[in-house]
KOLKELUM-484755 format. One record per residue (C-alpha): x, y, z; residue number from 1. Coordinates in nm, 2 decimals. Example, Ala and Ser with C-alpha at 12.3 -4.5 7.8 and 13.67 -1.06 7.14 Angstrom:
+--------+--------+--------+------+
|      x |      y |      z | guro |
+--------+--------+--------+------+
|   1.23 |  -0.45 |   0.78 |    1 |
|   1.37 |  -0.11 |   0.71 |    2 |
+--------+--------+--------+------+
***
This chain:
+--------+--------+--------+------+
|      x |      y |      z | guro |
+--------+--------+--------+------+
|   0.00 |   0.00 |   0.00 |    1 |
|   0.28 |   0.24 |   0.09 |    2 |
|   0.45 |   0.17 |  -0.25 |    3 |
|   0.12 |   0.23 |  -0.43 |    4 |
|   0.07 |   0.57 |  -0.26 |    5 |
|   0.43 |   0.67 |  -0.32 |    6 |
|   0.39 |   0.58 |  -0.69 |    7 |
|   0.07 |   0.77 |  -0.72 |    8 |
|   0.22 |   1.07 |  -0.54 |    9 |
|   0.50 |   1.07 |  -0.79 |   10 |
|   0.26 |   1.09 |  -1.08 |   11 |
|   0.06 |   1.36 |  -0.92 |   12 |
|   0.37 |   1.56 |  -0.85 |   13 |
|   0.48 |   1.54 |  -1.21 |   14 |
|   0.14 |   1.65 |  -1.32 |   15 |
|   0.13 |   1.94 |  -1.08 |   16 |
|   0.47 |   2.06 |  -1.17 |   17 |
|   0.41 |   2.05 |  -1.54 |   18 |
|   0.72 |   1.83 |  -1.58 |   19 |
|   0.60 |   1.70 |  -1.92 |   20 |
|   0.42 |   1.92 |  -2.18 |   21 |
|   0.08 |   1.81 |  -2.29 |   22 |
|   0.08 |   1.59 |  -2.60 |   23 |
|  -0.03 |   1.74 |  -2.93 |   24 |
|  -0.40 |   1.72 |  -3.01 |   25 |
|  -0.50 |   1.38 |  -3.13 |   26 |
|  -0.20 |   1.21 |  -2.97 |   27 |
|  -0.26 |   0.95 |  -2.69 |   28 |
|   0.02 |   0.89 |  -2.44 |   29 |
|   0.04 |   0.57 |  -2.24 |   30 |
|   0.28 |   0.51 |  -1.95 |   31 |
|   0.47 |   0.19 |  -1.94 |   32 |
|   0.64 |   0.06 |  -1.62 |   33 |
|   0.89 |  -0.22 |  -1.57 |   34 |
|   1.10 |  -0.34 |  -1.27 |   35 |
|   1.39 |  -0.39 |  -1.50 |   36 |
|   1.65 |  -0.13 |  -1.62 |   37 |
|   1.63 |  -0.02 |  -1.99 |   38 |
|   1.94 |  -0.23 |  -2.09 |   39 |
|   1.78 |  -0.56 |  -1.98 |   40 |
|   1.68 |  -0.80 |  -2.26 |   41 |
|   1.32 |  -0.78 |  -2.16 |   42 |
|   1.34 |  -0.40 |  -2.17 |   43 |
|   1.51 |  -0.40 |  -2.51 |   44 |
|   1.22 |  -0.60 |  -2.64 |   45 |
|   0.98 |  -0.35 |  -2.47 |   46 |
|   1.15 |  -0.06 |  -2.65 |   47 |
|   1.12 |  -0.24 |  -2.99 |   48 |
|   0.75 |  -0.28 |  -2.92 |   49 |
|   0.72 |   0.09 |  -2.83 |   50 |
|   0.88 |   0.20 |  -3.15 |   51 |
|   0.66 |  -0.03 |  -3.35 |   52 |
|   0.33 |   0.10 |  -3.20 |   53 |
|   0.44 |   0.46 |  -3.24 |   54 |
|   0.53 |   0.40 |  -3.60 |   55 |
|   0.22 |   0.19 |  -3.68 |   56 |
|   0.00 |   0.46 |  -3.53 |   57 |
|   0.16 |   0.73 |  -3.74 |   58 |
|   0.25 |   0.91 |  -3.42 |   59 |
|  -0.10 |   0.90 |  -3.27 |   60 |
|   0.01 |   0.67 |  -2.99 |   61 |
|   0.32 |   0.74 |  -2.77 |   62 |
|   0.46 |   0.53 |  -2.49 |   63 |
|   0.63 |   0.70 |  -2.19 |   64 |
|   0.85 |   0.44 |  -2.01 |   65 |
|   0.94 |   0.42 |  -1.64 |   66 |
|   1.22 |   0.17 |  -1.58 |   67 |
|   1.39 |   0.00 |  -1.29 |   68 |
|   1.10 |  -0.02 |  -1.05 |   69 |
|   1.03 |   0.36 |  -1.06 |   70 |
|   0.66 |   0.29 |  -1.06 |   71 |
|   0.61 |  -0.09 |  -1.06 |   72 |
|   0.71 |  -0.36 |  -0.81 |   73 |
|   0.78 |  -0.72 |  -0.90 |   74 |
|   0.53 |  -0.90 |  -0.67 |   75 |
|   0.24 |  -0.65 |  -0.68 |   76 |
|   0.25 |  -0.54 |  -1.05 |   77 |
|  -0.09 |  -0.69 |  -1.14 |   78 |
|  -0.27 |  -0.50 |  -0.87 |   79 |
|  -0.07 |  -0.18 |  -0.95 |   80 |
|  -0.17 |  -0.19 |  -1.32 |   81 |
|  -0.53 |  -0.26 |  -1.23 |   82 |
|  -0.53 |   0.05 |  -1.02 |   83 |
|  -0.36 |   0.27 |  -1.28 |   84 |
|  -0.02 |   0.32 |  -1.12 |   85 |
|   0.09 |   0.29 |  -1.49 |   86 |
|  -0.12 |   0.23 |  -1.80 |   87 |
|   0.08 |  -0.06 |  -1.92 |   88 |
|   0.33 |  -0.27 |  -1.73 |   89 |
|   0.53 |  -0.59 |  -1.70 |   90 |
|   0.33 |  -0.82 |  -1.49 |   91 |
|   0.45 |  -1.14 |  -1.32 |   92 |
|   0.15 |  -1.36 |  -1.22 |   93 |
|   0.39 |  -1.65 |  -1.15 |   94 |
|   0.55 |  -1.45 |  -0.86 |   95 |
|   0.23 |  -1.28 |  -0.73 |   96 |
|   0.17 |  -1.37 |  -0.37 |   97 |
|  -0.20 |  -1.45 |  -0.40 |   98 |
|  -0.48 |  -1.47 |  -0.65 |   99 |
|  -0.29 |  -1.63 |  -0.94 |  100 |
|  -0.25 |  -1.99 |  -0.82 |  101 |
|  -0.35 |  -2.14 |  -1.16 |  102 |
|  -0.12 |  -1.91 |  -1.35 |  103 |
|   0.17 |  -1.99 |  -1.13 |  104 |
|   0.11 |  -2.37 |  -1.15 |  105 |
|   0.06 |  -2.39 |  -1.52 |  106 |
|   0.40 |  -2.25 |  -1.59 |  107 |
|   0.54 |  -2.58 |  -1.46 |  108 |
|   0.32 |  -2.80 |  -1.69 |  109 |
|   0.54 |  -2.77 |  -2.00 |  110 |
|   0.77 |  -3.07 |  -1.96 |  111 |
|   0.92 |  -3.16 |  -2.29 |  112 |
|   0.84 |  -2.83 |  -2.46 |  113 |
|   1.10 |  -2.76 |  -2.74 |  114 |
|   1.11 |  -2.39 |  -2.80 |  115 |
|   1.00 |  -2.04 |  -2.70 |  116 |
|   0.74 |  -2.01 |  -2.98 |  117 |
|   0.60 |  -2.34 |  -2.87 |  118 |
|   0.57 |  -2.22 |  -2.51 |  119 |
|   0.37 |  -1.92 |  -2.63 |  120 |
|   0.15 |  -2.14 |  -2.86 |  121 |
|   0.07 |  -2.38 |  -2.58 |  122 |
|  -0.02 |  -2.10 |  -2.33 |  123 |
|  -0.25 |  -1.93 |  -2.58 |  124 |
|  -0.43 |  -2.26 |  -2.64 |  125 |
|  -0.47 |  -2.33 |  -2.27 |  126 |
|  -0.60 |  -1.98 |  -2.21 |  127 |
|  -0.85 |  -2.02 |  -2.48 |  128 |
|  -0.99 |  -2.34 |  -2.33 |  129 |
|  -0.95 |  -2.30 |  -1.95 |  130 |
|  -1.13 |  -1.99 |  -1.81 |  131 |
|  -0.95 |  -2.02 |  -1.48 |  132 |
|  -0.64 |  -1.87 |  -1.64 |  133 |
|  -0.83 |  -1.56 |  -1.76 |  134 |
|  -1.03 |  -1.53 |  -1.43 |  135 |
|  -0.70 |  -1.46 |  -1.25 |  136 |
|  -0.64 |  -1.17 |  -1.49 |  137 |
|  -0.95 |  -0.97 |  -1.42 |  138 |
|  -0.91 |  -0.60 |  -1.46 |  139 |
|  -0.63 |  -0.65 |  -1.71 |  140 |
|  -0.60 |  -0.68 |  -2.09 |  141 |
|  -0.30 |  -0.90 |  -2.18 |  142 |
|  -0.08 |  -0.75 |  -2.45 |  143 |
|   0.20 |  -1.01 |  -2.47 |  144 |
|   0.29 |  -1.36 |  -2.34 |  145 |
|   0.64 |  -1.41 |  -2.20 |  146 |
|   0.85 |  -1.71 |  -2.32 |  147 |
|   1.18 |  -1.81 |  -2.16 |  148 |
|   1.50 |  -1.99 |  -2.25 |  149 |
|   1.58 |  -2.32 |  -2.08 |  150 |
|   1.78 |  -2.33 |  -1.76 |  151 |
|   2.07 |  -2.56 |  -1.70 |  152 |
|   2.28 |  -2.63 |  -1.39 |  153 |
|   2.57 |  -2.41 |  -1.31 |  154 |
|   2.81 |  -2.54 |  -1.04 |  155 |
|   3.11 |  -2.39 |  -0.86 |  156 |
|   3.36 |  -2.67 |  -0.88 |  157 |
|   3.18 |  -3.00 |  -0.93 |  158 |
|   3.10 |  -3.11 |  -1.29 |  159 |
|   2.76 |  -3.26 |  -1.34 |  160 |
|   2.75 |  -3.52 |  -1.62 |  161 |
|   2.48 |  -3.75 |  -1.49 |  162 |
|   2.18 |  -3.70 |  -1.26 |  163 |
|   2.36 |  -3.91 |  -0.99 |  164 |
|   2.62 |  -3.63 |  -0.97 |  165 |
|   2.36 |  -3.40 |  -0.82 |  166 |
|   2.34 |  -3.60 |  -0.50 |  167 |
|   2.44 |  -3.40 |  -0.20 |  168 |
|   2.47 |  -3.07 |  -0.38 |  169 |
|   2.31 |  -2.76 |  -0.24 |  170 |
|   2.14 |  -2.58 |  -0.54 |  171 |
|   1.94 |  -2.27 |  -0.57 |  172 |
|   1.64 |  -2.36 |  -0.79 |  173 |
|   1.29 |  -2.22 |  -0.87 |  174 |
|   1.02 |  -2.34 |  -0.64 |  175 |
|   0.86 |  -2.57 |  -0.90 |  176 |
|   1.19 |  -2.77 |  -0.93 |  177 |
|   1.26 |  -2.82 |  -0.56 |  178 |
|   1.08 |  -3.15 |  -0.52 |  179 |
|   1.24 |  -3.29 |  -0.84 |  180 |
|   1.59 |  -3.21 |  -0.72 |  181 |
|   1.51 |  -3.36 |  -0.38 |  182 |
|   1.41 |  -3.68 |  -0.55 |  183 |
|   1.75 |  -3.68 |  -0.71 |  184 |
|   1.93 |  -3.65 |  -0.38 |  185 |
|   2.02 |  -3.28 |  -0.41 |  186 |
|   1.96 |  -3.02 |  -0.13 |  187 |
|   1.77 |  -2.75 |  -0.32 |  188 |
|   1.69 |  -2.40 |  -0.17 |  189 |
|   1.48 |  -2.12 |  -0.29 |  190 |
|   1.65 |  -1.78 |  -0.25 |  191 |
|   1.62 |  -1.45 |  -0.44 |  192 |
|   1.83 |  -1.46 |  -0.76 |  193 |
|   1.99 |  -1.14 |  -0.64 |  194 |
|   2.16 |  -1.33 |  -0.35 |  195 |
|   2.30 |  -1.61 |  -0.56 |  196 |
|   2.63 |  -1.45 |  -0.67 |  197 |
|   2.74 |  -1.40 |  -0.31 |  198 |
|   2.61 |  -1.74 |  -0.20 |  199 |
|   2.82 |  -1.90 |  -0.48 |  200 |
|   3.12 |  -1.70 |  -0.40 |  201 |
|   3.11 |  -1.79 |  -0.03 |  202 |
|   3.03 |  -2.16 |  -0.09 |  203 |
|   2.69 |  -2.13 |   0.08 |  204 |
|   2.55 |  -2.31 |  -0.23 |  205 |
|   2.72 |  -2.54 |  -0.47 |  206 |
|   2.53 |  -2.43 |  -0.78 |  207 |
|   2.22 |  -2.28 |  -0.93 |  208 |
|   1.95 |  -2.38 |  -1.18 |  209 |
|   1.97 |  -2.09 |  -1.43 |  210 |
|   1.99 |  -2.02 |  -1.80 |  211 |
|   2.33 |  -1.95 |  -1.96 |  212 |
|   2.26 |  -1.57 |  -2.00 |  213 |
|   2.32 |  -1.53 |  -1.63 |  214 |
|   2.69 |  -1.61 |  -1.69 |  215 |
|   2.72 |  -1.26 |  -1.82 |  216 |
|   2.41 |  -1.07 |  -1.70 |  217 |
|   2.46 |  -1.17 |  -1.33 |  218 |
|   2.84 |  -1.23 |  -1.36 |  219 |
|   2.80 |  -1.60 |  -1.25 |  220 |
|   3.10 |  -1.69 |  -1.47 |  221 |
|   3.32 |  -1.53 |  -1.20 |  222 |
|   3.21 |  -1.77 |  -0.93 |  223 |
|   3.13 |  -2.10 |  -1.11 |  224 |
|   3.33 |  -2.33 |  -1.34 |  225 |
|   3.08 |  -2.57 |  -1.49 |  226 |
|   2.75 |  -2.54 |  -1.68 |  227 |
|   2.56 |  -2.86 |  -1.75 |  228 |
|   2.32 |  -2.84 |  -2.04 |  229 |
|   2.04 |  -3.04 |  -1.86 |  230 |
|   1.73 |  -2.89 |  -2.02 |  231 |
|   1.49 |  -2.78 |  -1.74 |  232 |
|   1.15 |  -2.72 |  -1.90 |  233 |
|   0.96 |  -2.41 |  -1.84 |  234 |
|   0.64 |  -2.25 |  -1.97 |  235 |
|   0.50 |  -1.92 |  -2.07 |  236 |
|   0.28 |  -1.67 |  -1.88 |  237 |
|   0.10 |  -1.34 |  -1.96 |  238 |
|   0.36 |  -1.08 |  -1.88 |  239 |
|   0.26 |  -0.74 |  -2.05 |  240 |
|  -0.08 |  -0.59 |  -1.98 |  241 |
|  -0.28 |  -0.27 |  -1.98 |  242 |
|  -0.53 |  -0.18 |  -1.71 |  243 |
|  -0.88 |  -0.26 |  -1.83 |  244 |
|  -1.02 |   0.08 |  -1.73 |  245 |
|  -0.75 |   0.25 |  -1.94 |  246 |
|  -0.81 |   0.01 |  -2.23 |  247 |
|  -1.17 |   0.10 |  -2.25 |  248 |
|  -1.09 |   0.47 |  -2.29 |  249 |
|  -0.89 |   0.41 |  -2.61 |  250 |
|  -1.06 |   0.45 |  -2.95 |  251 |
|  -1.13 |   0.12 |  -3.13 |  252 |
|  -0.85 |   0.17 |  -3.39 |  253 |
|  -0.58 |   0.20 |  -3.12 |  254 |
|  -0.72 |  -0.10 |  -2.93 |  255 |
|  -0.69 |  -0.30 |  -3.26 |  256 |
|  -0.33 |  -0.17 |  -3.31 |  257 |
|  -0.23 |  -0.28 |  -2.96 |  258 |
|  -0.40 |  -0.62 |  -3.00 |  259 |
|  -0.23 |  -0.67 |  -3.33 |  260 |
|   0.11 |  -0.58 |  -3.19 |  261 |
|   0.11 |  -0.88 |  -2.95 |  262 |
|   0.30 |  -1.09 |  -3.21 |  263 |
|   0.55 |  -0.81 |  -3.26 |  264 |
|   0.62 |  -0.79 |  -2.88 |  265 |
|   0.65 |  -1.17 |  -2.84 |  266 |
|   0.89 |  -1.20 |  -3.14 |  267 |
|   1.10 |  -0.92 |  -2.99 |  268 |
|   1.11 |  -1.10 |  -2.66 |  269 |
|   1.23 |  -1.42 |  -2.83 |  270 |
|   1.50 |  -1.23 |  -3.03 |  271 |
|   1.63 |  -1.05 |  -2.72 |  272 |
|   1.63 |  -1.36 |  -2.50 |  273 |
|   1.81 |  -1.56 |  -2.76 |  274 |
|   2.07 |  -1.29 |  -2.81 |  275 |
|   2.13 |  -1.28 |  -2.43 |  276 |
|   2.17 |  -1.65 |  -2.42 |  277 |
|   2.43 |  -1.65 |  -2.70 |  278 |
|   2.61 |  -1.37 |  -2.53 |  279 |
|   2.61 |  -1.55 |  -2.20 |  280 |
|   2.75 |  -1.87 |  -2.35 |  281 |
|   3.03 |  -1.68 |  -2.53 |  282 |
|   3.11 |  -1.48 |  -2.22 |  283 |
|   3.12 |  -1.80 |  -2.01 |  284 |
|   3.35 |  -1.98 |  -2.25 |  285 |
|   3.58 |  -1.68 |  -2.27 |  286 |
|   3.60 |  -1.69 |  -1.88 |  287 |
|   3.69 |  -2.05 |  -1.86 |  288 |
|   3.34 |  -2.20 |  -1.79 |  289 |
|   3.32 |  -2.56 |  -1.91 |  290 |
|   2.99 |  -2.66 |  -2.09 |  291 |
|   2.90 |  -3.02 |  -2.02 |  292 |
|   2.64 |  -3.23 |  -2.20 |  293 |
|   2.40 |  -3.45 |  -2.00 |  294 |
|   2.35 |  -3.82 |  -2.09 |  295 |
|   2.03 |  -3.85 |  -2.30 |  296 |
|   1.89 |  -4.12 |  -2.08 |  297 |
|   1.94 |  -3.89 |  -1.78 |  298 |
|   1.76 |  -3.61 |  -1.96 |  299 |
|   1.46 |  -3.85 |  -2.02 |  300 |
|   1.47 |  -3.95 |  -1.66 |  301 |
|   1.47 |  -3.59 |  -1.55 |  302 |
|   1.18 |  -3.51 |  -1.78 |  303 |
|   0.98 |  -3.80 |  -1.62 |  304 |
|   1.04 |  -3.67 |  -1.27 |  305 |
|   0.95 |  -3.32 |  -1.38 |  306 |
|   0.62 |  -3.43 |  -1.52 |  307 |
|   0.54 |  -3.65 |  -1.22 |  308 |
|   0.60 |  -3.34 |  -1.00 |  309 |
|   0.39 |  -3.12 |  -1.23 |  310 |
|   0.10 |  -3.37 |  -1.20 |  311 |
|   0.12 |  -3.35 |  -0.82 |  312 |
|   0.12 |  -2.96 |  -0.84 |  313 |
|  -0.19 |  -2.99 |  -1.07 |  314 |
|  -0.37 |  -3.20 |  -0.82 |  315 |
|  -0.28 |  -2.97 |  -0.54 |  316 |
|  -0.47 |  -2.68 |  -0.71 |  317 |
|  -0.78 |  -2.84 |  -0.56 |  318 |
|  -0.70 |  -2.66 |  -0.24 |  319 |
|  -0.78 |  -2.34 |  -0.42 |  320 |
|  -1.09 |  -2.47 |  -0.58 |  321 |
|  -0.92 |  -2.53 |  -0.92 |  322 |
|  -0.91 |  -2.86 |  -1.11 |  323 |
|  -0.55 |  -2.85 |  -1.24 |  324 |
|  -0.53 |  -3.21 |  -1.38 |  325 |
|  -0.72 |  -3.14 |  -1.71 |  326 |
|  -0.50 |  -2.83 |  -1.76 |  327 |
|  -0.18 |  -3.03 |  -1.71 |  328 |
|  -0.31 |  -3.31 |  -1.94 |  329 |
|  -0.40 |  -3.06 |  -2.21 |  330 |
|  -0.06 |  -2.90 |  -2.20 |  331 |
|   0.11 |  -3.23 |  -2.24 |  332 |
|  -0.12 |  -3.33 |  -2.53 |  333 |
|  -0.03 |  -3.01 |  -2.71 |  334 |
|   0.35 |  -3.06 |  -2.65 |  335 |
|   0.32 |  -3.42 |  -2.78 |  336 |
|   0.14 |  -3.30 |  -3.09 |  337 |
|   0.41 |  -3.04 |  -3.15 |  338 |
|   0.67 |  -3.31 |  -3.11 |  339 |
|   0.50 |  -3.52 |  -3.37 |  340 |
|   0.48 |  -3.22 |  -3.61 |  341 |
|   0.10 |  -3.22 |  -3.57 |  342 |
|   0.03 |  -2.91 |  -3.37 |  343 |
|  -0.33 |  -2.90 |  -3.25 |  344 |
|  -0.53 |  -2.61 |  -3.38 |  345 |
|  -0.65 |  -2.38 |  -3.11 |  346 |
|  -0.87 |  -2.07 |  -3.13 |  347 |
|  -0.68 |  -1.75 |  -3.10 |  348 |
|  -0.75 |  -1.51 |  -2.82 |  349 |
|  -1.04 |  -1.26 |  -2.88 |  350 |
|  -0.87 |  -0.93 |  -2.97 |  351 |
|  -1.12 |  -0.76 |  -2.74 |  352 |
|  -1.06 |  -1.03 |  -2.48 |  353 |
|  -1.02 |  -0.81 |  -2.17 |  354 |
|  -1.12 |  -0.94 |  -1.83 |  355 |
|  -1.36 |  -0.76 |  -1.60 |  356 |
+--------+--------+--------+------+
***
């Protein structure tokens, strides 16, 4: 609440002081907020989208960004956008503390997914068929779905070539992977990613489940020697949205433009995430990090454990009044169809599909 009031006060102060001139007649300005700095890969994709919509609108639509958490927090962003702290923002339903249990769970249902475009396609199909996902986004109009590159296992001084090598290692991992790693004999912990560098440097943890871009972006190449290319599956989630009340004030042609720009934003995210991954791998190799393959049989074994755990998470959604098992089963059917080069046709999202 204090953060919300402070953010609103900042906006009121800017308005009162006349810090920004009024836009020309016929020009709509929308604010955009992100917890990331402008040089982050996510933000670079955001900037590409901003340029696209401004050009596509012939200057009738302008986006004013606020970076690095100036307006938006990481764990309350959905509520902040609903209440107009910013018009558009980067939302993180998978990290929201409450009210998005299905969104958070479904991101772990993508075992065996092969690519970022496939992650997005699977999510869009699930959202079209399972109202629970949209129910948790009430008050928001989604503008883009966030894909992600695949984490591996980065370790300080112990190479991991087989799953058996994980036994006894203390690893920082996302919450959805904790039980999988415990089943393999590891000692997983969930800590903020911002604390991982120092924990690795001090030997508090032996490694971290993270994508290769962190070798450069978070300087992990300075404190770890081995990166094992175990493919840890992950899913997509809605990650850019405009507040529904603000959406409804826009003229229909600008609504259509924003709806049509979803593919542009998602393609930019894929490009920037891929570029960051390549840069991280190159940086790691130049700093002496060894990249190790995982035995294919062990990869299959990990995928089986991953999906077994995902099925349990799906069942556990019952405590929140949600039936997660059909959602998990549908995700796996879609991934199997993609693997067989027979992607299941799914209805696309309604371009006016806001959620009250």
